[in-house]
N, C-alpha and C positions, 0 to 999 in steps of 0.2 A: 427397241426389242425386235422389231420386224427386220430392221437390217441385220441384227445378229442372227437370227433364224434362218434369214436367206443366204448369208455367207457360210453358215454350218451345213446348210443344203448344198450349196455349191461344193464344199470342200468334200462333202461325202459323195457326190456325184462324181468327182474327179478321181477319188479314190476307187469307187466301184467300177469306173470305166477302165482304169488301169489294171485292176484285178481282174475284171472280165476278160480283159484283152489277153492276159496272161493264161487264165484258165483255158481259153479257147486256142491257145498257142499262136494268137497273132502278134503278140510282143514276145521277143526273144531275149534270153539274158544278155545282159550287158548293155541294152538299148538305152541311147541316151534321150532323156526326158526334158526337153527345153522349156524352162520357165516362159520365156516369151511367146514360144509357140502354143503351150498349153493357155496361157492367158489369153491370146487372141482366139483359140479355138472355144473356150468356154466363156468368152466375153467378160473376164474378171481381171483384177489386177495381180501383178507377180507376187503380192503379199499372200494372196488367197490361196495361189496356187502352192506358193513356198511351205504355207500352213499344212496343205493337204499333203505334200511331199513328205514334211517331217513326220506326219502321222504315219504314213506309208513306211517310213524309216523305222518306226517303233514297232511295227508288225513284221519287220524282216523282209519286206519286199523291194525296198529301194535303198540306195545309199548315195551319200554325197561325196563327190571329190573336189577339193579344194581348187578353186580357180577353174574347173571344168563342168560342174554342175551335177545334176541327178542322173543316176543310172540304175537300172533294173539290176538286181543282184545276180551274181553268178557264184552259186553255192558250191563250196569246195567239197572235197570228198568227206571230210569229216562232217561237215554240216549236213550232207545227203543222208549220212547215217543217223545223226541224231534225229532228222526229221521224219526219217521211217520210224524209229524207235518211239518217237512220240506219238505218231499215228497208230501204231500197234496198241499202246497204251489207252488212248483216248477211246478209239474205235472198239476195241474189245470190252473196255469197262463199260461203254455205252450199250452195246448190246447185251452184254450180261444184265444190265439193269432194266431192260425192257420186259414187259409183262404180257403183252399181246400185240398183234398187228392189226390195227382197225382196217375195216372194209377200205376206209378213204386211203389210208396207207397201202393197203395191197394193190388197189387200182394205181396209185401214183407210181410204185415200183414195177408194176407190170407194166404200164405203158411205158416207163422210161427203158425198159429191157428190150422193148419192140423197137423203139427209137434206135437203139444201139444195133439191133439187128438191121434195120433199114440202112443205117448210115454205114454198116459194113457191105451190105449188098451194093451201095452206091459208090463204095471205095472212098467215101469222103473223109479223109484222114483229119481234117481240122475239126469236123463237127464230132467224129470219133474222140479225139483227144479230150474236147469238152464234156462229152457226154461220160466218157470212163472216169473222169473225176467227180463230176456231179452226182454219180450214183452214191456215192459215200456221203456227199453233202445233203442229198434227199433222206438218207437214212437218219442223219443228225436232225435234221428238221422235224422228224416223226417224234423226237423227243419232246419238242416243245421249248427246249433249253436253248435260247438264243446266243448265250455265251459260248457254249459248245458249238453251235453251228458257225459262229463267228470265227473261233479257233480253228475248225477243221477246215473252212473255206481258205483261210491263210496256208495252212499247212498243206492244202491240196494244191493251191497256186505255187508254192515253193516245191512241191513234188513235180509239177509239170515242168518247172525250170531245169530241175534235175534231171529229168528225162530228156531235155532238149540238149542237155551238155553232155549226157553220159549214157544214154540208152541208142545202141546202134541199130536195134531192130524193133519195130513195133508189132507187139503181139495182140491184137485186138482181139481175135477169137479165143486166145487163153484167157484174157482178162474178162471177156464177156462170160465164158463158162465159169469163172471163179465167182461172178456177179450173181450168177442163176443159182450157183450152189448155196450161196449165202440167202439169197430168197427163199429158196425152197425150205431151208431151216427155220426161217422165220415163218414162213405159212405154217410149218408143222408146230410151232409154238416152242421149239428147242432152241432158245435163244444163247445156251451155253455152246451150243455146237456152231450157231451162227457166228458166235465170237471167235471161237477155234478156226473156222472157215476164213473168217476175215484176217486172222493173223497170217494163216496159211498163204492168203492172196496176195498180202503185201510183202511176205518172204519171197514169193515167187517173182513180183515185178522188181524188188530190190536186187535180187540175185540176177536178174537180166541186165543189170547197170555193168558198165565197165568203168569202175571208180579209180582205175590206173590212168585214166586217160586225162590230159591236161586239155582245158579249153584253149582254142587258138584266138587270140585276141584280134587277130587280122583275117578271119574266116570269111566275114562278108566281103571284105576287100579284095581278097584272094580269089574268092568265088566270081567277084565282077570283073576280074583282070584274067578269067579263065587260066588261072594258075593251078598246078595241082595241090592236093591236101598236103598240109605240114606233116613231117614225119617226126614223131615224137618218141622219146625213151620212155618206157613205163616207169612210173612212181611206184614205190613200194606200198603194197594196200595196208591201210591202216590195221593194227593190230586188234582193235575192238569189233573188227567188221563180223557181220552174221556168220560167215563161213567158219569163223573160230569161236562161235560162241554158242553154247547149247541152250534150248529153250525150255 
């Protein structure tokens, strides 16, 4: 029984470490996750690593390539649109269902926004990437619904992978302002407005993506060899993209 609990804890640790690496933009889309290396790092068998990877696969975080191994997903344009649509539905519904912002919740969000300001002032992009996604997870945590928290954490991780593939510019100040507006509405007890602002915020972020871009599978090697970026022909933007859909 104890061995079973230990193996489950190890698998969860591996999963959380991978997701945390993505949330902070340390692990990029397409990164290969070697079973042998992970087994060595965590001091477990390859079987335990494989079980953790299979669970991450069901969460949409990694995929397996026959005879090549496990890789962090590289979301397509269509998947990017679906992820943002899911986040709009979940986050808006979550906020509409809230009735009050507790003193503890107020302090947590206020401290978080101050962390965002500090990271912006320091120009710490990696820290900012993590904080921008974590703001939404913190709101979910206020609901006390662990299922929603888990779902939103995975969607946020996939959002960060999407941004690394399709976002040409990082608008930290714009995202921070959006977070502040949501917080102000929550402080006022106007959760209907907070939900509307959350949707608008996600719309703004999604509109900043260039979903016509195709990820370059050789980008890391190209950069290492100091070769110029690949020139690509734009693809047709999916017909059901936000630009062509009314809210």
